[in-house]
Each structure stands twice: as structure tokens, then as C-alpha cells.
C-alpha positions as CSV (number, residue, x, y, z in Angstrom):
1,X,86.5,132.0,133.6
2,X,85.1,128.7,132.6
3,X,86.3,126.6,129.9
4,X,83.0,126.9,127.9
5,X,83.1,130.8,128.2
6,X,86.8,130.7,127.1
7,X,86.0,128.6,124.1
8,X,83.0,131.0,122.8
9,X,84.8,134.2,123.5
10,X,88.2,133.1,122.0
11,X,86.3,131.2,118.9
12,X,85.2,134.6,117.6
13,X,88.3,136.3,118.2
14,X,90.1,136.9,114.7
15,X,93.3,138.3,115.8
16,X,96.2,137.2,117.9
17,X,95.4,137.4,121.5
18,X,97.1,139.0,124.5
19,X,96.1,137.6,127.7
20,X,97.3,138.3,131.2
21,X,96.7,135.2,133.4
22,X,96.8,135.4,137.3
23,X,98.0,132.2,138.7
24,X,97.5,132.1,142.4
25,X,98.9,129.3,144.5
26,X,99.1,128.8,148.2
27,X,102.5,127.4,149.1
28,X,102.7,125.7,152.7
29,X,106.3,126.0,154.3
30,X,107.4,124.4,157.4
31,X,106.9,126.8,160.4
32,X,105.4,129.5,158.3
33,X,102.0,130.3,157.9
34,X,100.0,130.2,154.5
35,X,101.1,133.2,152.0
36,X,99.1,134.1,148.9
37,X,101.4,134.7,145.9
38,X,100.2,136.3,142.7
39,X,102.1,136.0,139.4
40,X,101.1,137.8,136.5
41,X,102.0,135.9,133.2
42,X,101.9,137.8,130.3
43,X,101.2,135.9,127.1
44,X,101.9,137.5,124.2
45,X,100.8,136.8,120.5
46,X,99.2,133.5,121.3
47,X,97.8,132.6,117.9
48,X,94.2,131.7,117.4
49,X,95.0,128.6,115.6
50,X,97.2,127.3,118.1
51,X,94.7,128.0,120.9
52,X,91.8,126.6,119.2
53,X,93.5,123.4,118.4
54,X,94.6,122.8,122.0
55,X,91.2,123.9,123.3
56,X,89.5,121.4,120.9
57,X,91.9,118.6,121.7
58,X,91.1,119.2,125.1
59,X,87.4,119.0,124.7
60,X,87.8,116.0,122.7
61,X,89.6,114.1,125.6
62,X,87.2,115.2,128.1
63,X,84.2,114.0,125.8
64,X,85.8,110.6,125.1
65,X,86.4,109.8,128.9
66,X,82.8,110.6,129.4
67,X,83.8,113.6,132.0
68,X,81.2,115.6,130.0
69,X,77.8,113.8,129.3
70,X,76.3,116.2,126.9
71,X,77.7,119.5,125.3
72,X,77.8,121.5,122.1
73,X,81.2,121.8,122.6
74,X,81.9,118.1,122.5
75,X,80.1,118.0,119.2
76,X,82.4,120.7,117.6
77,X,85.6,118.9,119.0
78,X,84.5,115.7,117.7
79,X,83.5,116.9,114.3
80,X,87.1,118.4,113.9
81,X,89.2,115.8,115.5
82,X,87.2,112.3,115.4
83,X,86.6,109.8,112.6
84,X,83.3,109.1,111.4
85,X,82.3,106.9,114.4
86,X,82.7,109.3,117.1
87,X,79.6,111.4,116.8
88,X,76.4,109.8,118.2
89,X,74.1,110.5,115.2
90,X,76.8,109.2,112.9
91,X,76.6,105.6,111.1
92,X,78.1,102.7,112.8
93,X,81.7,102.0,113.3
94,X,83.7,99.8,110.7
95,X,83.7,97.2,113.3
96,X,80.0,97.6,113.9
97,X,79.4,97.4,110.2
98,X,81.5,94.0,109.9
99,X,79.6,92.7,112.8
100,X,76.5,92.8,110.6
101,X,77.9,92.0,107.4
102,X,77.6,88.5,106.1
103,X,81.0,88.3,104.2
104,X,81.0,86.8,100.8
105,X,81.8,83.1,100.5
106,X,84.0,83.8,97.5
107,X,87.6,82.9,98.0
108,X,89.8,86.2,98.8
109,X,92.5,87.3,96.2
110,X,94.6,84.2,95.1
111,X,97.5,85.9,97.0
112,X,95.8,85.1,100.3
113,X,96.4,80.9,99.5
114,X,100.1,81.7,100.1
115,X,99.6,82.8,103.7
116,X,102.0,85.7,103.5
117,X,103.1,87.0,106.9
118,X,100.8,89.9,108.3
119,X,103.1,92.0,110.1
120,X,100.8,94.8,111.8
121,X,103.9,97.0,113.0
122,X,107.0,97.0,110.8
123,X,109.3,100.3,110.3
124,X,109.8,100.5,106.5
125,X,110.2,103.7,104.8
126,X,110.2,102.4,101.3
127,X,106.2,101.1,101.9
128,X,104.6,104.3,101.0
129,X,103.5,107.6,102.6
130,X,101.3,105.8,105.5
131,X,103.5,106.3,108.8
132,X,103.4,105.2,112.2
133,X,105.9,105.1,114.9
134,X,105.8,101.2,115.8
135,X,107.6,101.6,119.1
136,X,104.9,104.6,120.2
137,X,103.0,103.5,123.0
138,X,99.2,103.8,123.5
139,X,98.3,106.7,126.1
140,X,94.8,105.3,126.5
141,X,93.8,104.6,130.1
142,X,93.9,101.3,131.1
143,X,93.0,99.4,134.4
144,X,94.3,96.3,135.9
145,X,94.8,93.3,133.7
146,X,91.6,90.7,133.6
147,X,93.7,88.0,135.3
148,X,92.8,84.1,135.1
149,X,89.1,84.6,135.9
150,X,86.4,82.2,135.1
151,X,85.1,84.3,132.3
152,X,88.6,84.4,130.8
153,X,89.2,80.7,130.9
154,X,86.0,80.2,129.4
155,X,86.6,82.6,126.7
156,X,90.1,81.2,126.1
157,X,89.1,77.7,125.8
158,X,86.2,78.6,123.3
159,X,88.6,80.5,121.0
160,X,91.5,77.9,121.6
161,X,89.1,75.3,119.7
162,X,87.7,77.6,117.1
163,X,91.2,78.9,116.1
164,X,93.2,75.7,116.8
165,X,95.4,77.5,119.1
166,X,97.3,76.2,122.5
167,X,95.0,76.8,125.3
168,X,97.1,77.8,127.5
169,X,98.7,80.6,125.5
170,X,95.3,81.9,124.6
171,X,94.2,82.1,128.3
172,X,97.7,83.6,129.0
173,X,97.1,86.3,126.4
174,X,93.5,87.2,127.4
175,X,94.1,87.3,131.0
176,X,97.2,89.6,130.3
177,X,95.0,92.2,128.7
178,X,93.9,95.3,130.4
179,X,90.4,96.6,130.5
180,X,89.8,100.1,128.7
181,X,86.8,102.1,130.3
182,X,86.5,104.3,127.2
183,X,86.0,101.6,124.8
184,X,83.2,100.4,126.9
185,X,82.0,103.9,127.2
186,X,82.0,104.2,123.4
187,X,79.8,101.4,122.8
188,X,77.3,102.8,125.3
189,X,73.9,103.6,123.7
190,X,73.2,107.2,123.5
191,X,71.4,108.5,126.5
192,X,68.6,110.1,124.2
193,X,67.7,109.8,120.7
194,X,69.7,111.9,118.3
195,X,68.3,112.9,115.0
196,X,70.5,112.0,112.1
197,X,71.4,115.1,109.7
198,X,72.9,114.0,106.3
199,X,74.0,117.6,105.7
200,X,75.9,117.9,109.0
201,X,77.6,114.7,108.6
202,X,78.6,115.2,104.9
203,X,80.1,118.5,106.0
204,X,82.5,116.8,108.1
205,X,84.2,114.8,105.2
206,X,83.7,116.9,102.2
207,X,85.8,119.9,103.0
208,X,89.1,121.4,101.9
209,X,91.5,119.7,104.1
210,X,90.4,116.0,102.9
211,X,89.8,117.1,99.2
212,X,93.4,118.8,99.1
213,X,95.1,115.8,100.9
214,X,93.1,113.6,98.7
215,X,94.8,115.0,95.6
216,X,98.4,114.8,97.1
217,X,97.6,111.2,98.0
218,X,96.3,110.5,94.3
219,X,99.5,112.2,93.0
220,X,101.8,110.1,95.1
221,X,100.2,106.9,94.5
222,X,98.8,107.1,90.8
223,X,100.2,104.2,89.5
224,X,99.0,101.9,92.4
225,X,95.7,103.2,91.9
226,X,95.5,102.6,88.3
227,X,96.9,99.1,88.9
228,X,94.2,98.6,91.4
229,X,91.5,99.5,88.7
230,X,92.9,97.2,86.4
231,X,93.3,94.1,88.8
232,X,90.1,94.4,90.9
233,X,87.8,97.0,88.7
234,X,87.4,99.4,91.5
235,X,87.9,103.1,90.4
236,X,90.6,105.3,92.3
237,X,88.0,107.5,93.8
238,X,86.3,104.8,95.6
239,X,89.5,103.7,97.3
240,X,90.3,107.5,98.1
241,X,86.8,108.0,99.3
242,X,87.3,105.1,102.0
243,X,90.7,106.1,102.9
244,X,89.7,109.8,103.7
245,X,86.8,109.0,105.7
246,X,88.2,106.1,107.5
247,X,91.7,107.5,108.6
248,X,92.2,110.7,106.7
249,X,94.5,108.6,104.2
250,X,96.2,106.8,107.1
251,X,97.1,109.8,109.3
252,X,94.6,108.6,112.0
253,X,94.6,105.1,112.4
254,X,93.7,104.7,116.1
255,X,95.8,104.7,119.5
256,X,94.1,101.7,121.4
257,X,96.0,98.7,121.9
258,X,94.1,96.2,120.1
259,X,94.6,93.4,122.2
260,X,93.0,95.1,125.3
261,X,90.2,96.8,123.1
262,X,88.8,93.4,121.9
263,X,89.4,91.6,125.2
264,X,87.6,94.4,127.0
265,X,84.5,94.3,124.1
266,X,84.8,90.5,124.7
267,X,84.5,90.4,128.6
268,X,82.6,93.7,129.5
269,X,80.7,94.5,126.5
270,X,77.8,97.2,128.1
271,X,74.6,94.9,129.1
272,X,72.8,98.2,128.3
273,X,73.1,98.0,124.7
274,X,70.2,96.5,123.0
275,X,71.9,93.8,120.9
276,X,74.8,93.4,123.6
277,X,75.0,89.5,123.2
278,X,75.5,89.6,119.4
279,X,77.9,92.1,119.9
280,X,79.8,90.8,122.3
281,X,79.9,87.4,120.4
282,X,81.2,89.4,117.7
283,X,84.2,90.8,119.4
284,X,85.1,87.7,121.0
285,X,85.2,86.0,117.4
286,X,87.4,89.1,116.2
287,X,89.6,88.6,119.3
288,X,90.0,84.8,117.9
289,X,91.3,86.2,114.8
290,X,93.4,88.6,116.4
291,X,95.1,86.0,118.5
292,X,95.4,83.7,115.7
293,X,97.5,86.2,113.6
294,X,99.5,87.1,116.7
295,X,100.4,83.4,117.3
296,X,101.3,82.6,113.6
297,X,103.1,85.8,113.0
298,X,104.4,86.8,116.3
299,X,105.2,90.5,117.4
300,X,108.1,92.0,118.8
301,X,107.3,92.2,122.6
302,X,108.3,95.9,122.4
303,X,105.6,96.7,119.7
304,X,101.9,97.1,120.8
305,X,99.3,96.8,117.9
306,X,97.0,100.0,118.0
307,X,93.9,100.5,116.1
308,X,90.6,102.0,116.9
309,X,88.7,101.4,120.2
310,X,87.0,98.7,118.3
311,X,89.7,96.9,117.2
312,X,90.3,98.0,113.5
313,X,93.5,98.7,112.4
314,X,95.7,100.5,109.7
315,X,94.8,102.9,107.0
316,X,91.8,100.8,105.8
317,X,90.5,100.1,109.5
318,X,90.1,96.3,108.8
319,X,88.9,94.3,111.6
320,X,91.2,91.1,112.2
321,X,88.5,88.9,110.5
322,X,88.7,91.1,107.3
323,X,92.3,91.1,107.5
324,X,92.2,87.4,107.3
325,X,89.8,87.3,104.8
326,X,90.5,90.2,102.3
327,X,93.8,92.0,102.8
328,X,96.4,91.1,100.1
329,X,100.1,91.6,99.7
330,X,99.9,94.2,97.0
331,X,103.5,95.4,97.0
332,X,104.8,91.6,96.7
333,X,107.1,91.6,99.7
334,X,105.5,88.3,101.3
335,X,104.1,90.4,103.9
336,X,100.7,91.9,104.4
337,X,101.0,95.2,106.3
338,X,98.2,97.5,106.2
339,X,99.8,100.3,108.3
340,X,102.9,101.2,106.6
341,X,102.2,100.0,103.0
342,X,100.2,102.1,101.1
343,X,100.2,99.4,98.2
344,X,98.9,96.9,100.6
345,X,96.1,99.1,101.8
346,X,94.7,100.3,98.3
347,X,94.9,96.6,97.0
348,X,93.1,95.2,100.1
349,X,90.2,97.8,99.7
350,X,90.0,96.9,96.2
351,X,90.0,93.3,96.8
352,X,87.2,93.7,99.6
353,X,85.2,95.4,97.2
354,X,85.7,92.9,94.5
355,X,84.6,90.1,96.9
356,X,81.6,91.8,97.8
357,X,80.4,92.3,94.1
358,X,81.5,95.6,92.7
359,X,80.8,96.0,89.3
360,X,83.1,98.3,87.3
361,X,81.7,101.2,85.4
362,X,78.2,100.6,87.0
363,X,76.7,104.0,88.8
364,X,76.1,104.0,92.4
365,X,73.0,106.0,92.5
366,X,70.7,107.9,90.7
367,X,68.3,110.9,91.4
368,X,64.7,110.4,92.3
369,X,61.6,112.5,92.7
370,X,59.3,111.2,95.6
371,X,56.9,114.3,95.6
372,X,54.0,112.3,93.7
373,X,50.9,112.2,95.8
374,X,50.4,108.5,95.2
375,X,53.8,107.0,96.1
376,X,53.9,104.1,98.3
377,X,56.9,105.5,100.1
378,X,56.7,102.9,102.8
379,X,56.4,100.0,100.6
380,X,59.7,101.4,99.0
381,X,61.7,101.8,102.4
382,X,60.8,98.4,103.7
383,X,63.7,96.6,102.0
384,X,65.9,99.5,103.5
385,X,69.3,99.9,101.5
386,X,68.9,96.3,99.9
387,X,68.4,96.7,96.0
388,X,65.2,95.1,95.4
389,X,63.0,96.8,92.8
390,X,63.6,96.9,89.1
391,X,63.3,100.5,87.3
392,X,59.9,99.6,86.1
393,X,58.7,98.5,89.6
394,X,60.4,101.3,91.2
395,X,58.4,103.8,89.0
396,X,55.2,101.8,89.5
397,X,55.1,102.6,93.2
398,X,55.1,106.4,92.3
399,X,58.9,107.1,92.4
400,X,60.1,109.1,89.4
401,X,63.7,108.2,88.2
402,X,66.3,110.4,86.2
403,X,66.5,109.2,82.7
404,X,69.8,107.6,83.2
405,X,67.8,105.7,86.1
406,X,65.0,104.5,83.8
407,X,67.4,102.5,81.8
408,X,69.1,101.0,84.3
409,X,69.0,97.3,84.0
410,X,69.8,96.4,87.7
411,X,68.0,96.5,91.0
412,X,67.5,99.7,92.9
413,X,66.8,100.6,96.6
414,X,65.3,103.9,97.9
415,X,67.8,105.4,99.9
416,X,66.4,107.7,102.6
417,X,68.5,110.8,104.2
418,X,67.3,112.6,107.2
419,X,68.4,116.1,107.9
420,X,67.3,116.9,111.4
421,X,64.3,118.8,111.2
422,X,64.7,119.8,107.8
423,X,63.2,117.8,104.9
424,X,64.7,114.5,104.1
425,X,66.4,113.5,100.8
426,X,66.1,110.3,98.5
427,X,68.0,108.6,96.0
428,X,68.0,105.6,94.2
429,X,70.7,103.2,95.1
430,X,72.2,100.6,93.0
431,X,74.1,97.2,93.8
432,X,77.5,99.4,93.5
433,X,75.8,101.5,96.3
434,X,74.9,98.4,98.5
435,X,78.4,97.3,98.0
436,X,79.9,100.4,99.5
437,X,77.6,99.9,102.5
438,X,79.5,96.4,103.2
439,X,82.4,98.4,104.4
440,X,80.0,100.1,106.8
441,X,76.3,99.4,107.1
442,X,75.0,103.0,106.4
443,X,73.8,105.1,103.7
444,X,75.4,108.1,105.2
445,X,78.7,106.8,105.3
446,X,78.4,105.3,101.6
447,X,77.2,108.8,100.4
448,X,80.2,110.6,102.3
449,X,82.7,108.0,100.7
450,X,81.1,108.6,97.2
451,X,81.0,112.1,97.4
452,X,84.5,112.9,98.8
453,X,85.9,110.4,96.3
454,X,84.2,112.5,93.5
455,X,85.4,115.8,94.7
456,X,88.7,114.6,95.0
457,X,88.7,113.0,91.6
458,X,87.2,116.6,90.1
459,X,90.1,118.6,92.2
460,X,92.6,116.1,90.7
461,X,91.6,116.2,87.2
462,X,91.4,119.9,87.5
463,X,95.2,120.1,88.8
464,X,96.4,117.7,86.3
465,X,94.9,119.6,83.4
466,X,96.2,122.9,84.9
467,X,99.9,121.2,85.1
468,X,99.6,120.1,81.4
469,X,98.6,123.2,80.0
């Protein structure tokens, strides 16, 4: 029976399984002819949950490594176990969004001026509920080290000049990095266009597990979330929405060696990508920031910095440049630790939003009706997600805003959400909606963050009210 048929059969079986598996093996022995041995193994009461979990994880690994090019099973496995960036129809990764973002010229939080040590791997149980074993080794497949090639030397010299680092040290670090084939594979353009589907994308994040764990996270960190709102003006549900979508509140922070990932994408970014040169330059810049942090705040030789295949780290999935510009020491221990410190993660996300212009108390979007026959839909969509129109000019082009939207004094953008072959949905996004997209350049991502955050807030408030009464 094939892996596919097993998946289809057992996915529909509601009860525990009893399976008899015949394992046949041919054993060779000296001076003996080959003999066939048949062994019956009776597997009793194998729970459906465990079977499906193992099967889905197996499929996930197969899909990531590229063994299966296209499969509906891959989509199922990725939807259950992968972060937002794994689906080919999903918005870009946090790394890709940072690549396109033009960071605010405003100075980071004042704590940044003290240059606190950035410890990416530090074991400290007092830091909060985000956990990671700093001694764990990555199981990602890596090939031979790059070595001191002409390309490595050239890149090393460039980074050394830009970051003010010793040239020999930089070249040694890059030449010792290993090629990661799956990181290259993840950056390959999809073989065929994939229809975006907001409903399907939303269902991956606004679901009971993320909502319930979001409530638990809020309960455990209520004081820090409230303090962040006072300090930065960013509501708790926004921070929780980011953490829930990015890493399931710090549970899935990535298993890729960051140095290897960034070196791979700096030296071997797939040329098939339509913007290969730009993105390769972006990852070279991120590699420089990472090496700068490693040089000034050296890690233990036994500890390997792990993150996403694109080099993002911690519960907040900050790229090295964002870590340098926006991360803050929010627990005031003299170190920035977005992996183990829940407080640092919360404060850094809030600071990121503040630096990009988040306005406390301002709505993120309004309902809009685009059914009028005279609507200038093309004209409204030209600016994409950049707020461009006043409420009056928005309606002058045929879009009908809600009563709340009509009275909004800021600028608006028409946001289009595709639903595969089903009708598209539209909303009017404010400047705050645009700020959410600075974390990831995608309206789908922003909507998932906002909807998840709102769902968690409602569940949290309900639980608090129930507890009080």
C-alpha cells in the first residue's frame, strides 16, 4: 500500500487501528542460499492521533526536501506543521518582507543606545515561557563547507568593510559555513502560479489551538503586555497576533543554522528567481549584521544559533538587521534575548511597530462596498496597500465606506483579498494596517495577525469575565 493510500484510508478512520503488517526480508548468510522470512507483527490500539501526526510529519519532511514536487498531501502536512511561509500561495516570509521594507529612519528605542549584549542562545529559566535547548544541534541536511573560494573571499572583504570587521575573521567564518540545499529550495519560485486563497490561509491561523494557547500566553504575560501598551502604544492583541502567526508563541522558532542559511542564500541564491540579484544582496547584508553580532557578542562554540531557513530568529522572527535596529532589552538584564526572554520578545515587537508609525487607538481597517457599477476599481488598487486616499476621495471613486470609515480623518488603501475561484473580498486599510504589513509585506499576513489577535482577545476577556463571576 502506498503512502498516499495509507494517508487517505487512515485519515477517515475514527477508531483505533489494529493492523497486521508483514515484514519480509531477505537475509544473506555465508554458504547458505537466500531464504525468505515472513514475520507478522500485530500492532494493537495504535491511536489515530499518533498515526496521523507521524504521517503528517513524514510528509512535511518529504515536501521540504523536494522529493515530492507537487502533492495535495504536501499542502495538508504543511498547513498543520509549517509556519506561514511554507505554503507556496502564502505571503512572503518575514525575511522576504524585511528585504522589501524601507526601515524607518527614526532612532530605535533608547535602550538600544547602551548596546546591550545580544545573547541568541542563553539558558535561563527565569526569562519566561519561551523555551529552547541551547545545546540542541540542527538536524537540517548540510553539505560540505564553502571553503575559501573566490566568491567567499570577495563577499568576506565586502562585509568586513561594511561592518568594520577583521577581514580574515569574516572570511574564515563564511568559508566554514555549510551549504543547505533545502534553504535554496525554499527560495525557488513556484513551478506554476498558485491561486491565493484568503479563506484557506485564514483557517490555518484562526483555529482553536492558536486561540487557546494565545489566551494562555496572555494570562502568563498580562503584566508585560500591559506595560508594553503603556510604553509603546501597541495593544496586546497585536503583539499576540504576531507571535501566534510567526512561531505559535515561541514554540516553532526554526531549526536551521543561521550562519549556514545566510551564507547559502548569500552565495547560492537561486538564479531562477525573478529578483535573484536583489534578494541575494539582501541576504548578504543580513549575513553582515549577523557576523557583526557574533563578533561583538561571541557565542559558545557548542551553541549554534538556529532560526528559519531565511535566517530569522527568536519568537518574533527578527532578521539580524531588525535585531540590531529594533530589538530592546525589555527585562532590563543588560542582554537582548529574543529566544528565551518573553519580555524582550514582547517589547521588541512593540518597539518595531512604534518605529514604523503605529498609532494607538486608530482602527486598522473598515468595511467597504465595491459593488457599485461606476466604481473605479483599477484606480483604487493602483497604490496597492499604501494608504493614499482620503475617505472623500475613496468614495468619489465609487467605493462605499461604513459609517465609521466615512468619519476617518486619515488615509486609506483598498485591500483586495483573493479567494481562489470564489469572489474576492475588499476592505479599506488604514495607516495602522499598513504598519502591520511592514512586519511582512502582505495583506493576507496582516489580516491573519489582526483576526487571530482579535479572536484571542475575545476568548481572553470571556475567560476573565467567567473567572470573576
